[in-house]
N, C-alpha and C positions, 0 to 999 in steps of 0.2 A: 851768790845773793844771800845777805844775813835774812835771818829772822823777820828782824823789824822790816826791811826791805819787802820781805815777799807780803808781810802783812800790809803794808802800804798800797804796793802791787795789786793785791786781790780785793783791794777797798773792802774790806771787812767779809770778803765772799767765804763761806765756811763748806767744806766736802759734806756731798750726801754719805759717801760711804767713807770708812777708812779700814784699813785691815795690815797687817805685818806677818811677816814669816821669814823663817831663814830657809836658805836652799842650801844642803850641805855638800852638793856637787853639781857639776856644769849639766851635767845630766837632768838633775833635779829642776834646775833653773830652765831647760827646754822643755821639761814638763808642764811646768808652772805655763809656759808661754801657751803650750797645745790646751791646756786647760782653760787659757784666759780667752783663746780664739773663739772657745764653744759661745763664751759669750757675748763676742765682738758682732757686730753688724754694719752694714754700710753707714758710713757719716761719722764713726768713731774715730775721735782723736787721741792718742796714746804720746804724753810728752814724757820723755826717760831721762832720768838724771842719774849721773854718779862718776866718780874717776875712773882713769883709762883702767880697763882690766875689772870693772864692776860686775860686767855681765850684761849688759845694754844689748850687745848685737847677739849675743846668745839665747837671751830670752826673746829676742825679735824671730832667729831661727825657730825656735817653738812656736810662737805666734806663727810663723809662714807654714810650717807644718801642719800646725791645726787648722789654717785657712785653705789649704792644699792649693798655693800658690806656685806659678810655674819659677824655677831657677833657683840658684844656690844663693841662701842671705848670706852675704858677705857686710862688712862695715863700708857703707858707702863714701867713707872720708873724701875721697879725692872727687868722685862725681857729684857729690852733695847729694843727690837723688836717686833711687831705682825705683820702676814701677814693675811688680810681679804681678802679672794677671793671674785670676784664678783658672785652676783646671778643672774646677768644678761649679757648682752653679752659684758660688759665693762671691763676695767681693774683691776685688784686687786688693795687693798690698802696697800702698807707697811708705817706701823705706828712706826716712831724711836722716842726713849728720850734720848738724847745724853748727858744728864745732868751728868751723873756718866762717862762718857768719857773724857780723858784729853788728847788726841791726835790724830793726825790724823792717825796713826797707829791704835790706837784703833777703829776708825770709819772704816779703811780700813778692819779691820780684821771680821767686818760683813758684808763683800761681798755683799755690797749693788748695788755696779754696776753689780752684775750680775742679778737682778731682774729689775734695773731701766728701761731696754727699754721696758718690757712689763707691768708694774705698774704705779701707780700715787705715789711717796714716800714722804711723810710729815717728816719731822725731826724737831722736836721740840728741842729747845736749841741747835740750830745746827752752829748760826753764830759763824765764824771762824773755823769750824770742817768739815762742809758738801758743800760748794760752791766748792771744788775742784771737787767733784763726776760728775758735769755738768756745761759748760757754760751758758746753756739754763738752767734759774732756775725763781722762784718766791719769793721773800724772803718778808716776811710778819711780821711785828714788831707790836705788838701788846704791848698797854701801859693802866696800871689801874691806875685809878685817884688817887692820895691821897689828897682828900678833894675832889676835883672837877677839871674837865678837864680845868676848867680856870685858875686856880693860885694856886701856891704851899703855898701860906699863910692859904688857908682853911681849916678847919678842917677834920679829916677822914671820908671818906664814908664808909659807911654801907651798906649791902646787894647789892642786884641787879643794882649795877653802870654801868653808860656806861663806854666803853671800847673805845680807840683811836684805830683805825687800818691805817698802812699806809704799801702799797704794792710797790714794785718794780720789775719790769720783766727785767730779762737779758738774752741778746743773743738772737741770731736769730729767736727762736721760738715766742718770744714775741713781735718781730716787727709788728706792726700793729695792733694787740690786744689791743681794747679798753675797758676797767673796766668801764661801764656804763649801764645805766638802759637798754637802748636799745639793749645792748647785754644779757641782762637777769640777769645781777650783779646790784646790787642795791647800785650803789656807783655813788658819782658825778665826772666829769672830774676832773681833776687835773689841 
């Protein structure tokens, strides 16, 4: 979705918080997920956007570890959604892959709103589809470098290269929340 379409879609809605960080490795991305999990609570919706291999599932693995949920976190591409119950006293993790979904009606058919209040819901490929689930949401855009994060003219990168992570919190839930090292999340303030 282009920037112009995004602005129209959000009807002037501005994020309450924003932050950006570069995660050098997959292990760092999982650590970011664990740190984010410390901020999350039942009812939180996370909408993840990024190309194939950008780190959406890797980030979700860290969130699952931080929430102490049951089961291995893998991409739910073919099952569309998985529920990982909490092994502690925290919320379950609902992990959704909206890649194969083409409309808001298909998202609605998943009945995510039935579990939204008592779970942390992570929707990969959710941009343009999942925002309607809640006005309070954390949108996370992950960018995989093509060459380097520094420029488009660099040769393609191989292996465990850095990823840029941009976070934007929308709605009252994210008012006053700081994504920073002081809050347990290894992010520089924006």
